[in-house]
N, C-alpha and C positions, 0 to 999 in steps of 0.2 A: 408175899401177900400183903396187900394194904389193908389196914384196919382203920375205919373211920372213927375219929375221936370227936364225939359230940360236944365235949367240953371245950374244944378249941374253936367252935363256931363263933363268929362275930355277930353282932346284932344285924348287920347288913345281910349276912348269909341266912340267918333265920327269917328275916323279913322277906327276902327274895323267895325263899322256898315256900313259905306260907302264902305269899301273894300268888305264886304260880299255881299252887294247889287250889286256891280259892277261885281264881279266874278260870281255871280249867273246868272246875265243877260248874260254875255259872255258865260258861260257854257250852258245856254239854247239855245242861238243862235248857238253854236257849235253843240249841239245835233240835232237841226232842220236842219242845213246845212249838217251835215254828213248823216243824215237819208234821207232827201228829195232831196238834190242836188247831193250828191255823192253816193246815193243809197246803203248805208251801212245797215247792219242789225240793228234793233233797239237796241239790247243789246250792240253792238259795238259802236253805236252812243252815248248811255248813258255813256259807259265807257270813251269815248273820252271827253265828256262834263265834267264829274266829274274830269278826269285827268287834263284838262285845267284849271278848277276852282281851283283845289288844287295847281297846279304849280304857278298860278298867284296871289294867295291870299297874300303871304308874301311880294312880291315886292310892290304890291299896298298898303298894310297895312303900310309898312315902309315909302313909299313915302308920303302917306296921313298923317301919324303921324307927319312927318317933316313939312308938309304944315300947319297943324292945330296947331302946337306948336308956330307958329309965332305970 
């Protein structure tokens, strides 16, 4: 049985995980907003959410990596 050692995470690991959590949250919000508020088709809303998450991942990752390296 593998036990995850949180103390062994490198700043890159922490930044990547936080960036993934954040862009998934933003992508989900974008899907719901596009689908329910702007009344887009569900497939178009899903594409918008995925595109937003993909575009925002690297900037958030790079910023968070700099923050966690301090």
